[in-house]
N, C-alpha and C positions, 0 to 999 in steps of 0.2 A: 757507294760501296758495292763491291761485287757479291752476289749471292752464290754460295757454294751448293751444288746439287750432286747427288749420288744415289745409287740404288744398291742394296745388299742382296738383291735376288739375282745372283750372277753365276749360279752353279749349273752343272750338267743335270738335266732331269731325266730320269729313266723310270718307265713304268711298263708293266706286263699286263696284257689284256688277252682274252680268249676270243678268237674270231673263227666262226665255222668249225669250232672244236679244236683249233690249233693255237698254241701259245704264240703271242706276237710281242716281242720286246720293241718298245719305241724309245728312242733317245734324242733329246733336243739339247744342243749345245749353244749357249749365247755367243754370237760372233760380233755384234755391234749393238749400239744403243742410240736411238734418235730422240733428242730432247725438244720438247715444245714448251716454251717459257710462258706461253699464254698472253703475251702482249703484242702479238702481231709481227714480231721479229722472225727472221728466217729460222728454221729448225737447225739443230747442230747434231751431227752424227759423230760418235766416238767409238773407238775400239775397246775402251775400258769402261767399267761402271762407276768410275770416280771413287773418291774417298771422302769421309767426314773431315770437318775442321780438326787440326790445323791445316790439313792438306788443302790445296786449291786446285785440284786437277781439272774440274769442270765448273766454270762459273759464268754468271750472266749479270750485266749491269742494267737495271731498269731505269728508264729515262723519265717516268712520271708516277705519281702516287695513284694507286688503283688496286683493286682486288684481281688477282689472276689465279689461274689453275694450271699448275705445272704438270705435264705428262711425260712419261718416257715409254718408248716403244722399244721392246727388246726384240731384236732379230736373230732368229734361231736357225742354225743348220740342223736338219733332222735326218734320221735314218731309222730303219726297222729291220727286224730279223724274224722271220716266220719259221717257227719250229726248228730253230738252230741250223737253218740251211744257208746262212751267210747274210751279211748286212747288205741292205739296198738303200741307196742314198736318194732323198727327195731333192728334186732340182729346185734351185733358187733358195730363198729363205722363207721362213714362217714368221711374220711380224705379230707380236702380241703387245697390245697397248695396256698399260696398267691404269687404275683409277686416277683421277686428277687429285693432286695435293694443292689445297687452297693456300694462298699466300696473300697477306695484305701488305703491299708495298708502302713503306712509310718514308718520311724524309727527316733526317737528322741535320740540325743546324748547330754548328759550333759557336760558342760564346765565350769571349774573353772576359775573365773576372779579375777583380783585385784580390790576390791571395791574403792581404792584410785585413780584409773585412771578416 
């Protein structure tokens, strides 16, 4: 069976800090998500954060029973504004990897039974 993954941390983050006496607004916008399924398979990068069941936007099929740690790296486009002088864009993206979510991969085996029993 395919395992559905998603993250709900997909909003624009804005914060204001004071640097050398000037207010600095920093904004980070998620633009992609890189999934590591913890089983040695290649990572998968998506442009959306996925959705919970019953949606199956982002899935992975594990090939063996084992304990794995799934991680997602959110790649942010970032910009800042010093003392309301206009937005400055940071080149490239800023990757932030969240903590691993532990998963125990199990195996289900279907069994035919006599319904009259």
